[in-house]
N, C-alpha and C positions, 0 to 999 in steps of 0.2 A: 581146307588148308592145302596149299600147293606144295608138292614134294619136288625136290631137285632131281634132275637127271642129267647125264652127260656133263659132268663138271659144273653143275649149277646153272645151266642154260635157262631153266625155268625161272630161277631167281633173277637172272639178268634181264630176261624178257619182262618180268614184272616191274622192274625199275624203269624200263624204257630208255636205257642209256645206249646210244649208238657209239660205234667206234669213232674216236676223235681223228683218226688218220684218213679213213676211207668212207666213213659214214655207214658202214654195214650195220645191220641190225640183227640181233643185239650184241653188245660187247660181252665176251665171256669173262667170268671172274678170274680165270687163270692168267689172262693177259690184260686185265682191266687197266686202263680205259680203252684198250685196243681189242680188236676182234681176233687177232692171231699174232703169232710170233713175228710174221713177216711185217705187219704194220708196226709192231713195237720196234723192230730192227730199223725200219725206215726212219722212224722218229729219232732213234738213238743216233743214226748216221747224220741226220740233220743237226743235232746238237754237237756232235764231235767235229763236224766240218764247218761249224759256225754258220750254219744255214739259218739259224734263228738268231735274232739280235733284238735287243731292247733299244729303241731310239733314244738318243741322248740330245738334250738341248744344249747348245753352246752358250756359255755365259759371256757377256760383253766385258764384265769385270775380270780383272786378273788377280790372282792370289799370290803372285810372286813377291816375296818380301824384299827382293833386291831390285825391284823396279823403282827407279828414281821418282817417277810421277806419282806413285801411290804411297811411297814411304815418307814423303814430306821433305826429303833432301833434294837439293838442286845442284 
């Protein structure tokens, strides 16, 4: 049975999870899924400055109820 040491590093090493920000091995449970507070802060900064974005597909159809072409009124 493996015991944990230094904030659970043995447990993190057993799972084989690397830091999602820099790829360092292994990620520590204190900052999971990151290896350190620095990597966690980098990720937070990207979210707050809208560095991450989900691509959106533009629809050709319009949902405007006041558009004469789609409402049936001419």
